[in-house]
GUDOLO-128437 format. One record per residue (C-alpha): x, y, z. Coordinates in steps of 0.2 Angstrom, whole numbers, padded with zeros to 4 digits, always signed. Each point is the difference from the previous one (the first is absolute). Last residue first. Layout:
<recs>
XYZ
...
</recs>
This chain:
<recs>
-0120+0228-0177
-0003-0015-0010
-0015+0008-0008
+0009+0015-0005
+0016-0008-0006
-0009-0013-0011
-0011+0014-0008
+0015+0011-0003
+0009-0015-0008
-0014-0006-0011
-0003+0018-0006
+0018+0002-0005
-0002-0014-0013
+0009-0017-0001
-0014-0009+0009
-0013+0008-0012
+0009-0008-0015
+0001-0016+0009
-0019-0001+0003
+0000-0014+0013
-0007-0018+0000
+0005-0008-0016
+0015+0012-0001
+0007-0008+0016
+0017-0005-0008
+0006+0018+0000
-0004+0001+0019
+0011-0015+0005
+0016+0010+0002
-0009+0013+0011
-0007-0014+0011
+0017-0009+0001
+0009+0017+0004
-0012+0003+0014
+0001-0018+0007
+0019+0001+0000
+0000+0017+0008
-0011-0006+0014
+0009-0017+0002
+0017+0008+0000
-0005+0012+0014
-0007-0014+0010
+0016-0010-0003
+0011+0014+0006
-0009+0000+0017
-0009+0015+0007
-0006+0001+0018
-0018+0005+0003
-0007-0004-0017
-0019+0003-0001
+0002+0016-0012
+0010-0010-0012
-0013-0014-0002
-0013+0014-0002
+0010+0008-0014
+0002-0016-0009
-0018-0005+0002
-0006+0017-0006
+0011-0001-0015
-0008-0016-0005
-0018+0007+0003
+0005+0016-0009
+0005-0009-0016
-0016-0010+0001
-0011+0015+0000
+0009+0010-0013
+0002-0014-0012
-0018-0006+0003
-0007+0018-0003
+0009+0001-0017
-0004-0018-0005
-0019+0002+0004
-0005-0014+0011
-0007-0014-0010
-0018-0002-0006
-0013-0014+0001
-0015+0002-0011
+0006-0014-0012
-0007+0002-0017
+0015+0012-0005
+0012-0014+0003
+0018+0004-0002
-0002+0019+0002
-0006-0002+0018
-0008+0017+0003
+0012+0012+0010
-0003+0004+0019
+0002+0014+0012
+0007+0016-0007
+0001+0018+0005
+0019-0002+0003
+0001+0011+0015
-0016-0006+0008
+0002-0019-0004
+0018+0000+0007
-0006+0011+0015
-0014-0013+0004
+0011-0015-0002
+0015+0007+0011
-0011+0008+0013
-0012-0015+0003
+0015-0012+0001
+0010+0011+0012
-0015+0004+0011
-0005-0019+0002
+0018-0005+0003
+0003+0013+0013
-0017-0004+0009
+0004-0019+0000
+0018+0003+0006
-0007+0010+0015
-0014-0013+0003
+0014-0014+0000
+0011+0010+0012
-0015+0003+0012
-0006-0018-0001
+0018-0005+0005
+0017-0005-0007
+0014+0012+0005
-0010+0006+0016
+0000-0018+0007
+0003+0006+0018
+0012-0014+0003
+0012+0008-0014
+0002+0016+0010
+0007-0010+0015
+0015-0005-0011
+0006+0018+0001
+0003-0003+0018
+0015-0011-0005
+0010+0016-0002
+0018-0004-0002
-0004-0016-0010
-0012+0009-0012
+0013+0014-0001
+0014-0012-0005
-0011-0008-0013
-0005+0017-0008
-0018+0006+0000
-0014+0001-0012
+0006-0013-0012
-0004-0003-0019
+0007-0015-0009
-0018-0008-0001
-0005+0016-0009
+0009-0006-0016
-0016-0011-0003
-0009+0016-0004
+0013+0007-0011
+0003-0016-0009
-0018-0005-0004
-0007+0016-0007
+0002+0001-0019
+0006-0018-0003
-0013-0009+0010
-0018+0006+0005
+0000+0015-0012
+0008-0011-0014
-0014-0013+0001
-0014+0013-0001
+0009+0010-0014
+0004-0016-0009
-0018-0005-0003
-0012+0014+0004
-0002+0017+0009
-0016+0010+0003
-0010-0015-0005
-0018+0003-0006
-0016-0008+0007
-0010+0015-0002
-0004+0009+0016
-0004+0017-0009
+0018+0001-0006
+0004+0014+0013
-0006-0012+0014
+0011-0014-0007
+0015+0011-0001
-0002+0005+0019
-0002-0018+0004
+0016-0005-0010
+0009+0014+0009
-0006-0007+0017
+0007-0018-0005
+0016+0008-0006
+0003+0008+0017
-0006-0016+0010
+0012-0012-0007
+0016+0011+0004
-0007+0005+0017
-0003-0018+0005
+0018-0004-0006
+0006+0015+0011
-0010-0006+0015
+0009-0017-0001
+0017+0007-0003
-0001+0013+0014
-0006-0013+0013
+0013-0013-0006
+0014+0012+0001
-0005+0006+0018
-0002-0018+0006
+0015-0007-0008
+0011+0015+0005
-0005-0001+0019
+0002-0019+0000
+0017+0001-0008
+0006+0013+0012
-0008-0002+0017
-0006-0017-0002
+0014-0010-0009
+0013+0012+0006
-0005-0003+0018
-0002-0019-0003
+0018-0001-0005
+0005+0001+0019
-0007-0017+0002
+0014-0008-0011
-0001-0012-0015
-0017+0005-0007
-0014-0009-0009
-0016+0008-0005
-0017-0008-0003
+0004-0014+0013
-0002-0019-0001
+0018-0002-0007
+0007+0012+0012
-0007-0008+0015
+0006-0018-0005
+0017+0006-0004
+0010-0006+0014
+0001+0004+0019
+0018+0007-0002
-0007+0015-0010
-0010+0005-0016
-0013+0012+0007
-0018-0002-0006
-0012+0015-0002
-0019-0004-0002
-0011+0014-0006
-0019+0000+0004
+0004-0013+0013
-0007-0018+0003
+0014-0007-0011
+0013+0007+0011
-0008-0006+0016
-0001-0018-0007
+0018+0000-0005
+0007+0007+0016
+0003-0017+0008
+0011-0004-0015
+0012+0014+0004
+0005+0017-0004
-0015+0011+0003
-0008+0017-0005
-0019+0003-0001
-0007+0015-0008
-0018+0005+0004
-0010+0013-0010
-0014+0008+0009
-0018-0006+0003
+0003+0002+0019
-0010-0014+0007
+0001-0012-0015
+0018+0002-0003
+0005+0000+0018
-0009-0017+0002
+0008-0007-0015
+0017+0003+0006
-0004-0006+0018
-0007-0016-0008
+0016-0003-0010
+0011+0002+0015
-0012-0012+0010
+0001-0013-0013
+0019+0001+0000
+0000-0003+0019
+0004+0015+0012
+0010-0002+0015
+0002+0019+0000
-0011+0014-0005
+0009+0018+0000
-0011+0015-0003
+0006+0017-0004
-0007+0018-0001
-0017-0006+0007
-0016+0006-0008
-0002-0017-0010
+0000-0009+0017
-0016+0009+0006
-0012-0005-0014
+0009-0017-0001
-0004-0004+0018
-0018+0006+0001
-0004-0009-0016
+0007-0017+0004
-0004-0001+0018
-0004-0019+0002
+0010-0009-0014
+0012+0014-0004
+0003+0003+0018
+0003-0018+0005
+0012-0003-0015
+0010+0016+0004
+0001-0006+0018
+0007-0017-0006
+0012+0008-0012
+0008+0012+0012
-0002+0018+0001
+0011+0015+0000
-0009+0017-0003
+0008+0017-0003
-0007+0015+0010
+0004+0018-0004
-0015+0004-0012
-0012-0012+0009
-0001+0009+0016
-0015-0006+0011
-0006-0012-0014
+0013-0013+0005
-0005+0001+0018
-0018-0002-0004
+0004-0015-0011
+0009-0009+0014
-0014+0004+0013
-0013-0006-0013
+0009-0016-0002
+0004-0004+0018
-0018+0003+0005
-0004-0018+0004
+0015-0001+0012
+0006-0018+0005
-0005-0009-0016
+0003+0016-0010
+0018+0000+0005
+0002-0017-0007
-0006+0005-0017
+0012+0015+0001
+0015-0010+0002
+0011+0015-0006
-0004+0018-0004
+0015+0012+0001
-0002+0019-0002
+0016+0008-0006
+0001+0019+0003
+0006+0011-0014
+0012+0015+0002
+0015-0011-0003
-0006-0006-0017
-0007-0017-0003
+0005-0007-0017
+0017+0006+0005
+0008-0016-0006
+0008-0003+0018
-0017+0004+0008
-0011-0012-0011
+0014-0013+0000
+0001+0000+0019
-0019-0001+0003
-0001-0014-0013
+0013-0010+0010
-0009+0003+0016
-0017-0005-0007
+0007-0016-0008
+0003-0001-0019
-0013-0005-0013
-0001+0018-0007
-0013+0012-0006
+0007+0018+0000
-0013+0014-0004
+0006+0016-0008
-0011+0016-0004
+0006+0010-0015
-0001+0018+0002
+0016+0004-0009
+0008+0004+0017
-0003-0019+0005
+0008-0006-0017
+0015+0011+0003
+0002-0006+0018
-0002-0018-0006
+0014+0002-0013
+0011+0009+0012
+0000-0015+0012
+0001-0013-0013
+0016+0008-0008
+0010-0017+0000
-0009-0016+0003
-0006-0004+0017
+0008-0015+0008
-0010-0014+0007
+0011-0007+0013
-0002-0019+0004
-0002-0006+0017
+0001-0018+0004
-0007-0008+0016
+0005-0016+0009
+0000-0019+0002
-0017-0002+0008
-0004-0019+0001
-0017-0003-0007
-0014-0004+0011
-0013-0002-0013
+0000+0002-0019
+0004-0017-0006
-0014-0013+0001
-0016+0010+0003
+0006+0016-0008
+0006-0009-0015
-0016-0010-0001
-0011+0015+0001
+0010+0009-0013
-0003-0014-0012
-0019+0000+0004
-0001+0019-0003
+0009-0002-0017
-0011-0014-0006
-0017+0008+0006
-0009-0012-0011
+0007-0013-0012
+0012-0009+0012
+0016-0007-0007
+0011+0012+0009
-0008-0005+0017
+0003-0019-0003
+0018+0004-0004
+0002+0010+0016
-0008-0013+0011
+0012-0014-0007
+0015+0012+0001
-0004+0005+0017
-0001-0018+0007
+0016-0005-0009
+0009+0016+0007
-0005-0005+0018
+0005-0018-0003
+0017+0005-0007
+0002+0011+0015
-0001+0019-0002
+0012+0013+0008
-0008+0018+0001
+0007+0016-0005
-0003+0019+0002
+0005+0017-0008
-0009+0016+0003
+0002+0013-0013
+0002+0019+0002
+0000+0015-0012
+0012+0013+0008
-0005+0018+0003
+0010+0002+0017
-0017+0000+0009
-0004-0017-0009
+0016-0008+0007
-0005+0005+0018
-0018-0006-0003
+0007-0017-0006
+0011-0001+0015
-0014+0004+0013
-0013-0012-0008
+0013-0015-0001
+0007+0002+0018
-0011-0010+0012
-0002-0017-0009
-0014-0013-0003
+0004-0011-0014
-0002+0006-0018
-0016-0001-0010
-0011+0014+0009
+0014+0013-0001
+0004-0005-0018
-0016+0008-0007
+0003+0018+0006
+0019-0003+0000
+0000-0001-0019
+0007-0016-0007
+0013-0014+0001
-0002-0018+0000
+0011-0015+0001
-0006-0019+0001
+0014-0012+0003
+0003-0018-0005
+0016-0009+0006
+0010-0012-0011
+0000-0008-0017
+0016-0008-0005
+0016+0006-0009
+0017-0007-0005
+0008+0010-0014
+0017-0003-0008
+0013+0009-0011
-0001+0018+0005
-0005-0004+0017
-0016-0005+0009
-0005-0005+0017
-0016-0006+0009
-0017+0007+0004
-0013+0008-0011
-0012+0011+0009
-0018-0001-0004
-0009+0017-0002
-0018+0006+0002
-0002+0019-0005
-0010+0014+0006
-0006+0017-0005
-0009+0014+0009
-0013+0014-0002
-0014-0012-0002
-0011+0012-0010
+0014+0009-0010
+0007-0017-0005
+0017-0008+0004
+0003-0017-0007
-0002-0016+0009
+0013-0012-0006
+0000-0019+0002
+0013-0014+0000
+0016+0010-0005
+0015-0012+0003
+0014+0008+0009
+0019+0001-0002
+0011+0009+0012
+0019+0001+0000
+0005+0003-0018
+0018+0005+0000
+0007+0018-0004
+0010-0001+0017
-0003+0017+0008
-0016+0004-0010
-0008-0017+0005
-0012-0005-0013
-0019-0004+0001
-0009-0012-0012
-0019+0000-0002
-0011-0014-0008
-0015-0005-0010
-0007+0015-0009
+0018+0007-0003
+0013+0009+0011
+0018+0001+0000
+0014+0009+0008
-0008+0010+0014
+0015+0007+0010
+0002-0002+0019
+0015+0010+0007
-0007+0016+0008
-0001+0010-0017
-0009-0015-0008
-0013+0001+0014
-0002+0018-0004
-0002-0003-0018
-0014-0012+0003
-0008+0013+0011
+0001+0014-0013
-0007-0012-0013
-0015-0004+0011
-0003+0018+0002
+0001+0003-0018
-0016-0011-0003
-0004-0009-0016
+0017-0008+0000
+0016-0001-0010
+0018-0001+0007
+0017+0004-0007
+0016-0011+0000
+0015+0007-0009
+0012-0012-0008
+0016+0008-0006
+0007+0002-0017
-0004+0019-0001
-0018-0003+0005
-0007-0018-0002
-0018-0002+0007
-0007-0012+0012
-0018-0001+0006
-0007-0003+0017
-0018-0002+0003
-0009+0007+0015
-0017-0006+0006
+0004+0000+0019
+0003-0010+0015
+0017-0008-0003
+0013+0013+0004
-0011+0009+0013
-0002-0017+0009
+0019-0003+0000
+0003+0017+0006
-0013-0002+0014
+0007-0017+0006
+0018+0007-0001
-0004+0015+0011
-0010-0011+0013
+0014-0012+0002
+0013+0013+0002
-0010+0009+0013
-0003-0016+0009
+0019-0005-0001
+0005+0017+0006
-0011-0001+0015
+0006-0018+0004
+0018+0005-0001
+0010-0004-0016
+0002-0016-0010
-0008-0018+0000
-0019+0004+0000
+0000+0011-0015
+0005-0015-0011
-0013-0011+0006
-0013+0013-0003
+0006+0003-0018
+0000-0019-0003
-0019+0000+0005
-0004+0015-0012
+0008-0010-0014
+0017+0003-0008
+0008-0010-0014
+0017-0008+0003
+0013+0005-0013
+0011-0014-0007
+0019+0004-0002
+0005+0002-0018
-0005+0019+0000
+0013+0003+0014
-0007+0016+0008
-0009-0010+0013
-0019-0002+0003
-0012-0003+0014
+0010+0010+0013
-0003+0016-0010
-0019-0001+0002
-0001+0002+0019
+0015+0011+0004
-0001+0009-0017
-0018+0005+0004
+0005+0005+0018
+0014+0010-0007
-0010+0009-0013
-0013+0005+0013
+0014+0008+0010
+0006+0009-0015
-0017+0007-0004
</recs>
């Protein structure tokens, strides 16, 4: 780092002085070349020139915007960009002596850290932003020449340069022939770094004019506009670029990623990693994050389509090797091979891939990520959760049953498009193993209990109708029906959402408990039929015994003797309805696994509410009978 800083200071420091009243001469690539040719040995001059060229390129070729804030009376510069990699690179150029001071749509200004003077000013002519399809970004700049001081500025237009940086897979065919690029990018990838190749090309005024005219015509085309513009860029700019160097940015794992992945794996959740990194980088991340355990063998598939051209049985051989031992084999596959398999051997590949403990797909585009998620859903018929932290993961998140976005350095695009948003990856374990478990268990219990509550009173009405010779008579009417569905049963039933079958620490300690949820026992045809049988039995028993023990069924409507419709006998209705309410309270208590004080409060509050409201139900009940011993023993007998 110190050596790089010395080269930068040597090249850019000579253009300015510490005296702000003296003019500072603006630096251009040509002036850097003339500066490096005057000092040191030839080898040192060449190294210094190349270092200064790539530092200058990295400080200019990006989409980063600097912002200044005041903290404790001091001006602090921060950077804003859609990619954290670009911010990391710009911060590095600042650490070696070249600070991004200003940027807008028309210009960029760089400042020397040593002298705090503006030493580079450029005019932005064109910007070609990074896309997931192109995997590169470029910019055309015109350097301004001259000098400027605190009191005067004398500038004129100078050299025009085209800078470009991107993935090595696309930049290899754009930069000039070399014998070290592939080896260096592979070495960096093996260390888990995300690589970018940087190149540049000088343009004459005539070359830029020709490009500008062709680019303008392509941008105005009505059909295939993007393809036409890309073709013009490729024809006029993207060829024989001078290779400046390669950058490597470490993609650090968040804390507790390793134990989180291990816990999810022990919970019976199969994990696929879909990434845009190189094969070597993806391998390193998969091993370092413990996505692939030590006992598992990593089988790598790359350039499969080329292999098929020389060996027609390459696909069948590959799938046979995977099928030989799927339990202990993890798959690492690149994007091109994945596309080929999904296009020509879709069913055979996915049938085998879902059996593997882990799959790592690298060099994947956002569209491929979404296609893989949809394919797994369609083939397995199981729930898919997709987790991402960047804009490239949005399509995948939206294609899943459940999308989880991580708020990180890559922005909030993923979190805004997701169903759930978290700040750290390790929060996913609590979201699934604890909150997910409780949500499933509680929803299943609540849903089936609501069915039970409605079915019990429906069966009671059926028994009453049979006893009333199928006359259109209501067993309970008016407030009794409304109260049963709300005030008399609502709180105890909905308090079941506070229930939990295991403690949070136990759920994290034994993630194998999560496997039970995958069987669907809590909410299945069997559990529904069990609740159906219980509800039918209880409804029949309550109404039949109420009619049997009271010896009454209906009472003629005293308000309208000409109407054949009759109401339920007040004595029998008091017994039947009271048992129904008590039955729901008892059933709610029986279903509780872990008591919560609000559950106890809900049950007792509901019981007291019903008891307090009975004196006001004289229209429906025989209140004299309710106060008698006969009512009490009949109520106790039927409830028991």
